[in-house]
N, C-alpha and C positions, 0 to 999 in steps of 0.2 A: 531883720535880717537873720538869719540860720544860728546856729552855734556849731555848726560844721566845716572842721578845720578849712576846708577846702571853700566855703564861701566865706570867710573873713578872708582868705590869701587873697582871691578874686577882688574882695573890695578893697585891700591895701593896694592892691595892682592899679585897680584903677584909679583908687587918689592919685599914686605916686606918678602914673601917666598923666594926667589930666593937669597937675603940678609942675611937671618938668614941660608940660607942651606948654603953659600957660607963661612959663619962665622965658620962653622964646615967642612969645606972642602969638601961640598958635591955639585956636581953641577948635574943636572937632565939636559941632553941636550936637551930635547922635552919639557921641562916646558914652557909654553905660553898659551895664553889663545885661549879656544877652537872656532876655526872660525865659525862654524856653530850657536854655539848659541849664540856668539858677534854679528853675523851679521844679527841676527833674531831680529823681533822688537816685544818680548816678554815683558810681564810684571814682569819677574824674571830676575835676573843677570846672565850675561853670566859666563859659568863654564871656570875652569881652568883646563887643560889639563896636569897631572905630568908628563906623558910620560913615556918612555923607559928608562931602562939603562942598563948597564952591570952588571955583578954579582958583582964584588968588590965594584961599588957604592951603591948597595943596603946593601950589606952585612956594610959600612959606615954609610948608612944612619938606619941600622937597632943600629949600636953599639950607634949613637947618641942619637936616642930616647930612647934606653935603658939606658944610663946615664943619661937622663933628668928625670925619671922617681921619 
């Protein structure tokens, strides 16, 4: 991992999102850093790829978000 503050921020956000989703029984298999934006040397933070999921995971995520309203 780079020592750039944006990179550390992105990794921390990714870890936090992964843990929060797991606490609700949701796993997004493709959840990760967007490699092209992470490898680039721009002054903006890397993107986080939420990725693909099956319909059951999408429904579980929708249920969790709806319950949190």
